[in-house]
C-alpha positions as CSV (number, residue, x, y, z in Angstrom):
1,M,-21.1,-90.5,72.9
2,S,-23.8,-88.8,70.8
3,V,-24.1,-85.8,73.1
4,Y,-20.4,-84.4,72.5
5,I,-20.4,-84.8,68.6
6,P,-22.7,-81.3,68.0
7,L,-20.3,-79.9,70.3
8,S,-17.5,-81.0,68.7
9,L,-18.6,-79.6,65.0
10,S,-19.8,-76.6,66.4
11,L,-16.1,-76.1,68.0
12,A,-14.4,-77.1,64.8
13,L,-17.2,-75.0,62.7
14,C,-16.1,-72.0,64.7
15,F,-12.3,-72.1,64.8
16,S,-12.4,-73.3,61.0
17,T,-13.9,-70.4,60.0
18,L,-12.0,-68.5,62.3
19,A,-8.4,-69.9,60.9
20,S,-9.8,-69.3,57.3
21,V,-11.0,-65.8,57.8
22,A,-8.1,-64.6,59.9
23,L,-5.5,-65.5,56.8
24,A,-7.1,-62.9,54.7
25,E,-6.4,-60.5,57.4
26,N,-9.1,-58.2,55.8
27,V,-9.0,-56.3,59.4
28,L,-11.0,-52.8,60.1
29,E,-9.9,-49.9,62.0
30,P,-10.8,-50.4,65.6
31,V,-14.3,-49.1,65.7
32,E,-17.3,-50.0,66.8
33,L,-19.7,-51.5,63.8
34,D,-22.9,-50.9,64.5
35,L,-25.1,-53.3,62.2
36,A,-28.3,-51.9,63.1
37,E,-27.5,-48.4,62.2
38,A,-25.9,-49.1,58.9
39,T,-28.3,-49.6,55.8
40,D,-26.0,-49.9,52.9
41,A,-22.0,-50.1,52.1
42,E,-22.6,-46.3,50.8
43,D,-23.5,-44.9,54.0
44,V,-21.0,-46.1,56.3
45,L,-18.8,-43.1,57.3
46,P,-14.7,-43.3,57.5
47,A,-13.3,-45.2,61.0
48,V,-13.4,-42.7,64.0
49,T,-11.6,-43.4,67.3
50,V,-12.9,-41.7,70.2
51,Q,-11.0,-41.6,73.6
52,S,-12.7,-41.0,77.1
53,N,-11.1,-39.2,79.5
54,R,-11.3,-42.3,82.7
55,S,-10.4,-39.6,85.1
56,K,-13.9,-38.0,84.6
57,E,-15.9,-37.8,87.8
58,H,-18.5,-40.2,88.3
59,H,-21.5,-38.3,87.9
60,E,-20.4,-38.2,84.2
61,S,-21.5,-41.6,83.7
62,Q,-23.7,-43.0,81.3
63,S,-27.6,-42.6,81.5
64,Y,-30.1,-44.6,83.2
65,Q,-31.3,-45.4,79.0
66,G,-28.3,-48.0,79.1
67,N,-27.1,-49.5,75.9
68,K,-28.4,-51.2,72.9
69,T,-30.3,-53.9,74.0
70,Q,-29.6,-57.3,72.5
71,V,-32.7,-58.7,74.1
72,G,-34.1,-58.9,70.2
73,K,-31.3,-60.5,69.2
74,T,-30.2,-57.8,66.4
75,G,-29.0,-55.0,68.6
76,Q,-31.6,-52.4,68.6
77,L,-32.9,-49.3,70.7
78,P,-36.0,-50.4,72.6
79,K,-38.0,-47.9,70.5
80,D,-37.1,-50.1,67.7
81,I,-38.7,-53.6,68.9
82,P,-42.2,-54.0,68.9
83,Q,-42.7,-55.0,72.6
84,S,-42.6,-53.7,75.8
85,V,-38.6,-53.4,76.9
86,T,-36.9,-52.3,79.9
87,V,-33.2,-51.6,80.3
88,V,-31.8,-51.2,83.8
89,S,-28.5,-49.8,83.3
90,Q,-25.0,-50.1,84.8
91,Q,-25.8,-46.5,86.4
92,L,-28.9,-46.9,87.9
93,M,-28.0,-50.4,89.5
94,Q,-24.9,-48.4,91.2
95,D,-26.6,-45.3,91.9
96,R,-29.9,-47.9,93.5
97,G,-27.1,-49.8,95.8
98,V,-28.2,-53.3,93.8
99,V,-26.4,-56.5,94.9
100,S,-28.5,-59.0,93.1
101,L,-30.6,-59.8,90.2
102,K,-33.7,-59.7,92.3
103,D,-33.0,-55.9,93.4
104,A,-32.4,-55.0,89.9
105,L,-35.6,-56.0,88.6
106,R,-37.6,-54.0,91.4
107,N,-36.7,-51.4,88.7
108,V,-39.2,-53.2,86.4
109,T,-43.2,-52.8,86.7
110,G,-44.8,-56.0,86.3
111,I,-42.2,-58.2,87.8
112,T,-43.0,-60.2,91.6
113,S,-41.2,-62.5,93.7
114,S,-42.2,-65.7,94.5
115,A,-41.0,-67.8,98.0
116,G,-39.7,-70.8,97.5
117,E,-42.5,-73.5,97.5
118,G,-41.8,-77.2,97.5
119,G,-37.8,-76.7,97.9
120,R,-37.3,-74.5,94.9
121,I,-34.5,-72.0,95.4
122,G,-33.0,-69.1,93.3
123,D,-34.6,-66.1,91.5
124,N,-38.2,-67.0,91.2
125,V,-40.0,-64.7,89.7
126,N,-43.2,-63.7,87.3
127,I,-43.3,-61.2,84.6
128,R,-47.2,-60.1,84.0
129,G,-48.3,-63.0,86.6
130,F,-46.7,-65.9,84.8
131,S,-43.6,-67.8,85.7
132,A,-40.3,-66.7,84.3
133,V,-38.1,-69.1,86.3
134,G,-37.2,-70.8,83.1
135,D,-36.8,-67.5,81.0
136,M,-33.6,-66.2,82.6
137,Y,-30.7,-65.6,80.1
138,L,-27.2,-64.8,80.2
139,D,-26.0,-62.7,77.1
140,G,-28.7,-64.3,74.9
141,V,-28.1,-67.8,76.2
142,R,-30.7,-69.8,78.4
143,D,-29.8,-69.9,82.1
144,S,-32.3,-71.5,83.2
145,A,-30.8,-73.4,86.6
146,Q,-32.1,-72.6,90.2
147,Y,-29.6,-70.3,91.5
148,N,-29.1,-66.6,93.1
149,R,-28.3,-64.5,90.5
150,E,-25.3,-61.5,91.1
151,V,-24.8,-58.4,89.7
152,F,-21.1,-57.7,89.9
153,N,-20.4,-58.8,86.3
154,L,-23.4,-57.2,84.7
155,E,-23.6,-54.2,82.4
156,Q,-27.3,-54.0,82.2
157,V,-30.4,-56.1,82.6
158,E,-32.7,-56.3,80.0
159,V,-36.9,-57.4,80.4
160,L,-38.7,-58.2,77.2
161,R,-42.5,-58.5,78.1
162,G,-44.8,-60.8,76.0
163,S,-44.6,-64.0,74.7
164,A,-41.0,-64.5,72.8
165,S,-40.5,-68.2,71.8
166,M,-40.0,-67.7,68.3
167,L,-36.8,-65.5,69.3
168,Y,-35.7,-67.9,72.5
169,G,-37.7,-71.1,72.6
170,R,-39.8,-72.7,75.1
171,G,-41.2,-70.5,77.9
172,S,-41.2,-66.9,77.7
173,T,-45.1,-66.4,78.8
174,G,-44.9,-63.3,80.4
175,G,-41.4,-62.3,79.0
176,V,-37.9,-63.0,79.4
177,I,-35.1,-61.6,81.3
178,N,-31.4,-61.2,79.8
179,Q,-28.3,-60.4,81.6
180,V,-26.0,-58.7,79.9
181,T,-21.9,-59.4,81.0
182,K,-18.9,-57.1,81.2
183,T,-16.4,-57.5,78.3
184,P,-13.4,-56.3,77.8
185,K,-12.9,-52.7,76.4
186,R,-10.1,-50.9,74.5
187,Q,-8.9,-48.8,77.0
188,D,-7.1,-49.8,80.8
189,G,-9.4,-48.8,83.7
190,Y,-9.4,-50.1,87.5
191,E,-12.3,-49.6,89.9
192,A,-12.8,-51.3,93.4
193,T,-15.9,-50.4,95.8
194,L,-16.1,-51.6,99.2
195,S,-19.2,-51.9,101.2
196,G,-20.8,-51.8,104.5
197,G,-24.5,-51.9,106.0
198,A,-27.0,-52.4,108.7
199,Y,-27.1,-56.1,110.3
200,G,-23.3,-56.9,109.6
201,F,-23.6,-56.1,105.5
202,M,-20.0,-56.3,104.0
203,R,-19.0,-56.0,100.1
204,A,-16.2,-56.0,98.6
205,T,-16.2,-55.9,94.2
206,T,-13.4,-55.1,91.8
207,D,-13.4,-54.5,88.1
208,I,-10.0,-54.4,86.3
209,N,-9.5,-53.9,82.3
210,K,-6.3,-53.9,81.0
211,V,-5.4,-53.9,77.2
212,L,-2.7,-56.7,76.4
213,T,-2.0,-55.6,72.9
214,D,-2.9,-54.0,69.9
215,K,-5.6,-56.9,69.5
216,W,-5.7,-58.5,73.3
217,A,-7.6,-57.1,75.9
218,F,-8.2,-58.7,79.3
219,R,-11.0,-58.0,82.1
220,L,-11.4,-59.3,85.5
221,N,-14.6,-59.0,87.7
222,S,-14.8,-60.2,91.4
223,M,-16.9,-60.0,94.4
224,V,-17.3,-61.4,97.9
225,T,-20.3,-60.4,100.2
226,S,-21.1,-61.7,103.5
227,A,-25.0,-60.0,104.5
228,G,-26.9,-61.1,108.4
229,S,-30.2,-60.1,108.4
230,F,-32.8,-58.2,110.3
231,R,-34.2,-61.7,110.5
232,D,-32.8,-63.8,113.5
233,D,-30.0,-66.3,112.2
234,V,-30.4,-65.6,108.6
235,H,-27.3,-64.6,106.8
236,Q,-25.8,-65.1,103.3
237,K,-22.0,-65.5,102.1
238,R,-21.1,-65.6,98.5
239,W,-18.2,-65.0,96.1
240,G,-17.8,-64.7,92.5
241,I,-15.2,-64.3,90.2
242,A,-15.5,-63.5,86.2
243,P,-12.5,-63.4,84.1
244,S,-12.9,-62.7,80.1
245,L,-10.1,-62.4,77.1
246,S,-10.7,-61.0,74.0
247,W,-9.0,-60.7,70.8
248,G,-10.0,-58.4,67.7
249,T,-12.4,-56.2,69.4
250,G,-13.5,-53.4,66.9
251,T,-12.1,-55.6,63.7
252,N,-13.9,-57.8,61.2
253,N,-13.0,-61.2,63.4
254,E,-13.9,-60.7,67.4
255,V,-13.1,-63.8,69.8
256,L,-14.0,-63.6,73.6
257,M,-13.5,-65.9,76.0
258,S,-15.6,-65.7,79.6
259,Y,-15.8,-68.0,82.8
260,Y,-18.0,-67.2,85.3
261,F,-18.3,-68.7,88.8
262,L,-20.1,-67.8,91.8
263,Q,-20.7,-69.8,95.1
264,E,-22.8,-69.3,97.8
265,N,-23.6,-70.7,101.6
266,N,-26.8,-69.1,102.9
267,V,-29.2,-70.1,105.8
268,P,-32.6,-70.0,103.7
269,D,-35.8,-67.9,105.5
270,Y,-39.0,-69.2,104.3
271,G,-40.3,-66.1,106.2
272,V,-44.2,-67.1,108.3
273,P,-47.0,-68.9,107.5
274,Y,-50.5,-67.8,106.8
275,L,-53.3,-67.5,109.6
276,A,-57.0,-67.1,108.4
277,G,-55.7,-66.0,105.1
278,R,-53.0,-63.5,106.1
279,P,-49.5,-63.6,106.8
280,L,-49.0,-64.5,110.7
281,K,-48.4,-61.0,112.2
282,V,-45.5,-61.3,114.8
283,P,-42.3,-59.5,115.0
284,L,-40.4,-59.8,111.8
285,H,-37.1,-60.6,113.2
286,Q,-38.3,-64.2,114.6
287,F,-37.0,-66.9,112.4
288,Y,-38.9,-70.3,112.4
289,G,-36.2,-72.4,111.0
290,L,-33.2,-74.2,112.3
291,A,-30.3,-72.5,112.1
292,D,-27.6,-74.9,112.8
293,V,-29.4,-77.3,110.0
294,D,-31.0,-74.9,107.3
295,R,-28.3,-74.4,104.6
296,E,-28.3,-73.4,100.8
297,R,-25.3,-74.4,99.1
298,N,-25.4,-73.6,95.3
299,K,-22.5,-73.0,92.6
300,A,-22.6,-71.9,89.0
301,S,-19.8,-72.5,86.6
302,I,-20.2,-71.4,83.1
303,A,-17.5,-71.0,80.2
304,T,-18.5,-69.3,76.8
305,L,-16.4,-69.0,73.6
306,T,-17.9,-66.5,71.2
307,Y,-17.1,-65.5,67.6
308,T,-18.2,-63.0,65.7
309,H,-17.4,-62.3,62.0
310,R,-18.2,-58.8,60.0
311,F,-18.6,-59.6,56.2
312,N,-18.9,-55.4,55.9
313,P,-20.9,-53.2,58.4
314,N,-24.2,-54.8,57.0
315,H,-23.5,-58.6,57.3
316,L,-22.7,-60.3,60.5
317,W,-22.4,-64.0,61.9
318,R,-22.1,-64.9,65.4
319,T,-21.1,-68.1,66.8
320,V,-21.7,-69.1,70.9
321,I,-20.9,-72.2,72.4
322,R,-21.3,-72.3,76.2
323,Q,-21.0,-74.9,78.8
324,G,-22.5,-74.8,82.1
325,H,-22.5,-76.5,85.4
326,Y,-24.6,-76.0,88.7
327,T,-24.7,-77.9,91.6
328,R,-27.4,-76.9,94.8
329,D,-28.0,-78.5,98.4
330,L,-31.1,-77.3,100.0
331,R,-32.0,-77.9,103.6
332,A,-34.8,-75.8,104.8
333,T,-37.6,-75.4,107.4
334,A,-40.9,-74.2,106.2
335,P,-43.5,-73.1,109.3
336,R,-47.0,-74.5,109.2
337,F,-49.6,-74.5,111.6
338,I,-50.8,-77.4,113.1
339,G,-54.4,-77.8,112.1
340,T,-56.0,-74.5,110.8
341,P,-56.3,-72.0,113.7
342,L,-57.9,-68.5,113.4
343,T,-56.5,-67.2,116.5
344,F,-53.1,-67.4,117.9
345,D,-51.0,-67.2,121.4
346,N,-47.7,-67.1,122.1
347,D,-48.3,-70.7,122.8
348,T,-49.7,-71.8,119.5
349,P,-47.5,-74.6,118.4
350,I,-45.5,-74.1,114.7
351,R,-44.8,-77.5,112.5
352,R,-41.3,-77.5,111.2
353,D,-41.6,-79.1,107.6
354,M,-38.5,-80.1,106.4
355,K,-37.9,-78.9,102.5
356,A,-34.9,-80.7,101.5
357,R,-33.3,-81.5,98.3
358,G,-30.4,-81.5,95.8
359,S,-29.2,-81.6,92.3
360,T,-26.7,-81.2,89.6
361,E,-27.2,-79.9,86.4
362,N,-25.2,-79.1,83.1
363,A,-26.1,-77.6,79.9
364,I,-24.2,-77.4,76.6
365,T,-24.9,-74.9,74.3
366,G,-24.3,-74.3,70.7
367,Q,-25.9,-71.1,69.0
368,T,-25.1,-69.5,65.5
369,E,-26.7,-66.9,63.7
370,Y,-26.2,-64.4,60.9
371,L,-27.7,-60.6,60.9
372,G,-27.7,-58.6,57.6
373,K,-29.4,-56.0,56.0
374,F,-29.8,-55.3,51.8
375,V,-32.1,-54.1,49.8
376,T,-34.1,-56.1,46.8
377,G,-35.9,-53.5,44.8
378,R,-36.9,-50.5,46.8
379,V,-37.9,-53.0,50.1
380,Q,-34.9,-52.7,53.0
381,H,-34.7,-55.9,54.9
382,E,-33.3,-56.7,58.3
383,V,-32.8,-60.3,58.8
384,L,-32.2,-62.7,61.5
385,G,-31.5,-66.2,61.0
386,G,-30.5,-69.1,63.4
387,Y,-29.4,-72.2,64.8
388,S,-29.6,-73.6,68.4
389,Y,-28.6,-76.6,70.1
390,L,-29.1,-77.3,73.5
391,W,-27.9,-80.4,75.5
392,E,-29.3,-80.4,78.9
393,R,-28.9,-82.9,81.9
394,A,-29.9,-82.8,85.4
395,T,-29.7,-85.4,88.4
396,R,-31.9,-84.6,91.0
397,W,-32.7,-86.0,94.4
398,N,-35.3,-85.6,97.5
399,V,-33.9,-85.7,100.9
400,I,-35.4,-87.2,104.1
401,N,-34.1,-86.7,107.5
402,L,-33.8,-89.8,109.6
403,Y,-35.6,-87.3,112.7
404,A,-38.5,-85.6,112.7
405,Y,-37.8,-81.8,113.5
406,P,-39.2,-80.7,116.4
407,N,-42.1,-78.1,117.0
408,T,-41.8,-74.6,118.3
409,T,-44.4,-72.1,119.1
410,V,-45.4,-68.8,117.8
411,G,-43.8,-66.8,120.5
412,S,-40.4,-68.4,121.6
413,P,-39.2,-70.2,118.1
414,D,-35.8,-71.3,119.1
415,S,-33.7,-71.6,116.2
416,T,-30.9,-73.9,118.0
417,P,-32.8,-76.2,119.9
418,F,-30.9,-79.6,121.5
419,L,-31.5,-82.0,118.8
420,T,-30.9,-85.6,119.7
421,G,-29.7,-87.5,116.8
422,R,-27.8,-86.5,114.1
423,Y,-29.9,-83.9,112.0
424,N,-27.8,-83.7,108.9
425,S,-27.1,-87.7,108.7
426,S,-29.8,-87.8,105.9
427,F,-30.2,-90.0,103.1
428,E,-32.0,-89.2,99.5
429,T,-34.8,-90.8,97.9
430,D,-35.2,-91.0,94.3
431,Q,-31.2,-91.1,93.8
432,F,-30.0,-90.1,90.3
433,N,-33.3,-89.4,89.3
434,T,-31.8,-88.1,86.0
435,Y,-33.2,-85.9,82.8
436,R,-32.0,-85.6,79.5
437,G,-33.2,-83.1,77.0
438,I,-32.0,-82.3,73.5
439,T,-33.3,-79.4,71.6
440,N,-32.7,-78.3,68.2
441,S,-34.2,-74.9,66.6
442,L,-34.1,-73.1,63.5
443,Y,-35.6,-69.3,63.5
444,F,-35.7,-66.7,60.9
445,Q,-37.1,-63.4,61.3
446,D,-37.5,-60.4,58.8
447,T,-37.8,-56.6,59.3
448,V,-39.0,-55.0,56.2
449,Q,-39.4,-51.3,55.3
450,L,-42.0,-51.1,52.6
451,V,-41.9,-47.0,53.0
452,K,-40.0,-44.4,54.7
453,H,-41.7,-44.6,58.1
454,L,-43.3,-48.2,57.9
455,K,-41.8,-51.4,58.9
456,L,-43.1,-55.0,59.2
457,V,-41.7,-57.5,61.6
458,G,-42.4,-61.0,61.0
459,G,-40.8,-64.7,62.2
460,V,-40.9,-67.8,63.0
461,R,-39.2,-70.7,65.0
462,Y,-39.5,-74.2,64.8
463,D,-38.1,-76.2,68.2
464,H,-37.8,-79.9,68.4
465,L,-37.5,-81.2,72.3
466,S,-36.4,-84.8,73.2
467,S,-36.6,-85.5,76.8
468,R,-36.2,-88.6,78.9
469,Q,-36.4,-89.1,82.7
470,K,-34.8,-92.3,84.6
471,R,-36.4,-93.3,87.7
472,P,-34.4,-95.7,90.0
473,G,-37.0,-98.9,90.4
474,L,-39.6,-97.0,87.8
475,S,-40.1,-97.1,84.1
476,T,-38.3,-94.5,81.9
477,L,-40.4,-92.0,80.9
478,N,-39.9,-90.2,77.1
479,R,-41.7,-87.2,75.3
480,T,-40.9,-85.6,72.2
481,D,-42.4,-82.2,71.3
482,G,-42.5,-80.5,68.2
483,M,-43.5,-76.6,68.3
484,W,-43.8,-73.9,66.0
485,S,-43.6,-70.3,67.1
486,Y,-44.9,-66.9,65.4
487,R,-44.0,-63.1,65.9
488,G,-45.5,-60.4,64.2
489,G,-45.3,-56.6,64.1
490,I,-46.1,-53.3,62.4
491,I,-44.2,-50.4,63.3
492,Y,-44.9,-46.7,62.4
493,Q,-42.2,-44.3,62.9
494,P,-43.1,-40.7,61.3
495,T,-40.5,-38.8,62.7
496,D,-36.8,-40.7,64.5
497,L,-38.2,-39.3,67.8
498,S,-41.8,-41.3,68.0
499,T,-42.6,-45.2,67.5
500,Y,-46.2,-46.7,67.0
501,Y,-46.7,-50.5,67.2
502,V,-48.8,-53.5,67.2
503,S,-47.6,-57.1,67.9
504,Y,-48.8,-60.7,68.0
505,G,-46.4,-63.3,69.5
506,N,-47.3,-66.9,71.0
507,S,-45.1,-69.1,73.1
508,F,-45.5,-72.8,74.5
509,N,-44.7,-74.8,77.8
510,P,-43.5,-77.8,77.2
511,S,-44.1,-80.8,80.2
512,A,-40.3,-81.1,80.2
513,E,-39.5,-77.5,80.8
514,L,-38.1,-77.6,84.0
515,Y,-36.1,-80.7,83.7
516,A,-39.1,-83.3,85.0
517,L,-41.7,-86.0,83.7
518,D,-44.1,-87.7,85.8
519,D,-46.2,-90.2,84.6
520,R,-49.0,-87.7,83.7
521,T,-47.2,-85.0,82.3
522,A,-45.0,-87.5,80.0
523,N,-48.6,-87.8,78.1
524,S,-49.2,-84.2,77.8
525,P,-48.5,-82.0,74.9
526,P,-47.3,-78.3,75.3
527,E,-49.3,-75.6,77.0
528,K,-49.6,-72.7,74.5
529,N,-49.6,-68.6,75.2
530,R,-50.1,-65.6,73.2
531,N,-49.7,-62.3,73.5
532,I,-51.3,-59.0,71.9
533,E,-49.6,-55.6,72.4
534,A,-50.3,-52.3,70.9
535,G,-48.1,-49.3,72.0
536,A,-46.1,-45.7,71.8
537,K,-42.9,-44.8,72.5
538,W,-41.3,-41.3,72.3
539,E,-37.9,-39.8,72.8
540,L,-37.8,-36.5,74.2
541,F,-35.1,-33.8,74.8
542,G,-33.2,-34.8,71.8
543,G,-33.4,-38.7,73.0
544,D,-32.5,-38.0,76.7
545,L,-35.8,-39.0,78.0
546,S,-37.5,-42.3,77.1
547,L,-41.1,-42.5,77.3
548,R,-43.6,-45.6,76.4
549,T,-46.8,-46.6,77.1
550,A,-48.5,-50.1,75.8
551,V,-51.8,-51.8,76.1
552,F,-51.5,-56.0,76.1
553,R,-53.1,-59.3,76.5
554,T,-51.4,-62.4,77.5
555,E,-53.1,-65.6,77.8
556,K,-52.2,-69.1,78.2
557,T,-55.0,-71.1,76.5
558,N,-54.6,-74.4,77.5
559,E,-53.3,-74.5,80.9
560,R,-52.6,-78.2,82.5
561,N,-55.2,-79.4,85.2
562,T,-55.4,-82.8,86.9
563,N,-57.9,-85.0,86.9
564,P,-58.0,-87.2,89.9
565,L,-59.4,-89.9,87.8
566,L,-57.1,-89.9,85.2
567,L,-53.8,-91.3,86.3
568,D,-51.7,-91.4,83.1
569,A,-52.3,-87.7,81.7
570,V,-53.0,-84.2,82.6
571,V,-56.2,-82.0,81.2
572,L,-54.9,-79.3,79.1
573,G,-58.1,-77.7,79.8
574,G,-57.3,-74.5,81.8
575,R,-57.5,-71.1,80.6
576,R,-56.2,-67.7,82.3
577,H,-55.1,-64.0,81.1
578,T,-53.5,-60.9,82.4
579,Q,-54.2,-57.9,80.4
580,G,-53.7,-53.8,80.8
581,I,-51.6,-51.0,80.5
582,E,-48.0,-49.9,81.1
583,F,-46.6,-46.6,81.4
584,E,-42.6,-45.9,81.7
585,A,-40.1,-42.6,81.5
586,I,-36.7,-43.4,81.8
587,G,-33.2,-41.2,81.1
588,K,-32.7,-37.4,81.7
589,I,-34.7,-34.3,81.9
590,T,-32.1,-32.1,82.1
591,K,-27.8,-32.9,82.4
592,H,-28.5,-33.2,86.2
593,W,-31.5,-34.6,86.4
594,Q,-32.3,-38.3,85.7
595,I,-35.7,-40.1,86.2
596,L,-36.9,-43.6,86.2
597,G,-40.6,-44.2,86.7
598,G,-43.1,-46.5,85.8
599,L,-46.7,-47.9,86.5
600,A,-48.7,-50.9,85.3
601,L,-52.1,-51.6,85.9
602,M,-53.2,-55.2,85.5
603,R,-56.0,-57.2,85.8
604,S,-55.9,-61.4,85.8
605,N,-58.5,-63.7,85.8
606,I,-58.8,-67.6,85.9
607,D,-61.1,-68.1,82.6
608,A,-61.6,-71.9,82.1
609,A,-60.6,-74.5,85.3
610,K,-61.7,-78.3,85.3
611,Y,-61.9,-81.2,87.6
612,N,-59.9,-80.3,91.4
613,Q,-59.3,-76.8,89.8
614,A,-63.0,-76.0,89.3
615,A,-63.8,-74.2,92.2
616,N,-60.6,-71.8,91.0
617,L,-62.9,-70.4,88.1
618,G,-62.9,-66.7,88.2
619,N,-60.0,-66.2,90.9
620,R,-57.2,-64.0,90.4
621,P,-53.9,-66.0,89.8
622,A,-51.2,-66.1,92.3
623,N,-48.7,-63.3,93.1
624,T,-50.5,-60.9,90.4
625,P,-51.4,-57.4,91.7
626,N,-53.9,-55.2,90.3
627,Y,-51.5,-52.4,90.4
628,M,-47.6,-51.8,90.7
629,F,-45.3,-48.8,90.3
630,N,-41.7,-47.5,91.1
631,L,-40.0,-44.0,90.9
632,W,-36.5,-43.1,91.2
633,S,-35.1,-39.8,90.6
634,T,-31.4,-38.3,91.1
635,Y,-29.8,-34.8,90.9
636,T,-26.2,-33.7,90.7
637,F,-24.7,-30.6,91.8
638,R,-21.3,-29.0,92.2
639,F,-20.5,-28.2,95.8
640,L,-17.1,-28.3,98.3
641,H,-14.9,-28.7,95.0
642,G,-16.9,-31.8,94.5
643,T,-20.0,-33.3,92.8
644,W,-23.2,-34.2,95.0
645,K,-25.9,-36.6,93.8
646,I,-29.1,-36.9,95.9
647,G,-31.8,-39.2,94.9
648,A,-35.1,-40.5,96.2
649,G,-37.6,-43.0,95.2
650,M,-40.8,-45.3,95.8
651,D,-41.8,-48.9,94.4
652,G,-44.8,-50.8,95.7
653,M,-47.6,-52.8,94.4
654,G,-51.4,-53.9,95.4
655,M,-52.6,-56.8,97.4
656,R,-51.4,-60.0,95.8
657,A,-53.1,-63.4,96.2
658,A,-50.8,-66.3,97.5
659,N,-52.5,-69.3,96.1
660,T,-55.3,-69.9,92.8
661,T,-57.9,-70.6,95.4
662,N,-57.5,-66.9,96.9
663,T,-57.7,-67.9,100.6
664,N,-54.6,-66.4,101.0
665,E,-54.0,-63.0,100.4
666,V,-50.7,-60.8,101.1
667,P,-51.5,-57.1,101.6
668,G,-50.2,-54.0,99.6
669,Y,-46.8,-52.2,100.4
670,H,-44.7,-49.0,99.2
671,R,-41.5,-48.8,100.2
672,V,-38.9,-45.6,100.0
673,D,-35.3,-45.7,99.2
674,A,-32.8,-42.4,99.3
675,L,-29.3,-41.9,98.2
676,V,-26.5,-39.2,98.9
677,E,-23.1,-39.0,97.2
678,Y,-20.5,-37.3,97.1
679,S,-17.5,-37.7,94.6
680,I,-14.3,-36.0,93.8
681,K,-11.8,-36.7,91.0
682,N,-11.7,-40.3,90.8
683,Y,-13.4,-41.2,94.3
684,A,-17.1,-41.4,95.6
685,L,-18.6,-42.1,98.6
686,R,-22.2,-43.0,98.7
687,L,-24.8,-43.5,101.0
688,N,-28.1,-45.6,100.2
689,L,-30.8,-46.0,102.5
690,Y,-33.3,-48.8,102.0
691,N,-37.3,-48.8,103.8
692,L,-36.7,-45.4,105.4
693,L,-39.8,-44.8,106.5
694,N,-39.5,-48.5,108.0
695,N,-42.8,-50.2,106.4
696,K,-43.3,-53.5,107.5
697,Y,-44.3,-55.6,104.1
698,F,-43.9,-59.1,102.3
699,D,-41.4,-59.4,99.5
700,S,-41.7,-62.7,98.3
701,I,-44.8,-65.0,98.5
702,G,-45.9,-68.6,98.2
703,G,-48.9,-70.5,99.0
704,G,-48.0,-72.0,102.6
705,H,-45.7,-69.1,103.6
706,A,-44.6,-65.3,102.9
707,V,-41.1,-63.7,103.3
708,P,-41.0,-60.4,105.0
709,G,-39.1,-57.5,103.4
710,S,-35.7,-55.9,104.8
711,L,-36.4,-53.2,107.5
712,R,-35.1,-50.1,107.2
713,S,-31.4,-50.1,106.6
714,G,-28.5,-48.3,105.0
715,M,-25.3,-49.0,103.1
716,L,-22.1,-46.8,103.1
717,S,-20.0,-47.5,99.8
718,L,-16.4,-46.1,98.7
719,N,-15.9,-46.3,95.1
720,V,-11.9,-45.6,93.5
721,R,-11.4,-45.5,89.7
722,I,-8.5,-44.9,87.8
């Protein structure tokens, strides 16, 4: 019962305040109020309502720069945040034919993808070489469940690099990824896109926005996708729906109610094993799994209530309440060699290891924040203060099949062999191995402007995490951690178009971060991390083109190691770091020419390791290349009574180690994509081409296998807007 008391209190607090304020009916004119731009009440201009023309042609959509970002919690332009920030806008995702969050993140340097080691599923990404699987957020609220995220309901994707526990709590060693959802607007709009492509790809999306009354608006986004693969027997099927209803948009009091549902049914792919330290060189279409047995079935259900009250243009209070429910069921085949052969032929045997597990996960979040601007003497303040409550429960189990998976061979990987017995009649072990965690957090940040061009940023946060794990037949494990997080920065802005900064932040990773404890981790304090960064940001061509560069060093100062002789605790004796420099350009060079380009040069190293990991000292951490780059550019012009858009780009990275022993490596690669689009009035026909040069490469890597990236393919889309 105690679990639901904070939720009830939060709901009561939200609605009682809504009712009391609504009685006053002190409603402003319908205009977007920007807390980040107003400095005091006297500076606020009269209300202006701007009407846009929905029948404008597609090429007049927003810039690649995207909208203001919420990743810094206060609604800012990226230039006002003293850390590296990349915003992947809806326009950029549309031009590049993005259909998943993983695809969207290809536009962000410093991010790599890991394969599903140990049965992990979903978006498994690293930022600057550090795992970010627990650092996913949806509209600023933690979204750490394991599932493959979609983009049909996203306005933009925001990536904040560097430690950020002061803003977001646990995790965030290399950074955080925030997904910004679509919300109802104050103007009717209807959009549908139908796409078809190589390997049986089919996709349909709709986006319907309807103004119901002067205060109520409704939006509905939906998606259905079915896709084959260049890999034999691998396919994906998913569908999703996201309705949202708003009241009072643009007034003193806003209420947003939203729901998100995503379901998928896939045949998972664990790629190829390593041979002599490199991915096995076989035709990339060969699949070593069992097509009739392997499956990945996931569901995500998220309901959110947001209430925003503006006392005036300089003072805002926002409360968010969310309930998330997630289920997953995995049966996957991991191919492995029998023994450690140095050569192979078509008859070399491949062992099929079963990776199977399932879970149900639930999370209830209550988050309330105050944002304000005021002046004390001659000093201007921009304040963020908040409280967050997070209740999490996860029931997980491993699955043991009653029959061993049959072996196959390198050259004849029959994915549908004759199977004796019932290979899906499995039973569960560790049944109802249940984790429960409760986190209470308080945080405060002040951005102080001492003189005209100089700002100081300082913030502090305290998190209290209490966790418990019940194990059938074993003792119950308990762990409680309390951690302080800090953030500081100096911002110098000599003009409105130039910014120079230095910043420092720390973060922590508790043992129970990803809903799991064992006999050792239950007795271990959190890992600690820190990030030091200095950078510059410039706005060119009147702000149409944004440039940035940054030098950084991210350190994990006490990484967990295991001591074989110590059975009741892990040893926090490891250290590693990533340091480097980044460059990025995004926006418009001319009215018709847009560009996104990024380059990250990184050096990473394991600085200290003990016991069974001592041999890794001086090695490169897994999945951290020395360089990464991306470049994408489009140009629009008028021809044949319509507007044409042509685009091309390249992304790639250097060699990556697949494990901390550096015995397995994956070669670097580059990939070229292209775009041709023709639009007239409310219609657009778009052709996206992927991996135009048909390069062979490995997209996601793990310690035991690597998953090939897509061969040459294309997608043709028809988009209609009314």
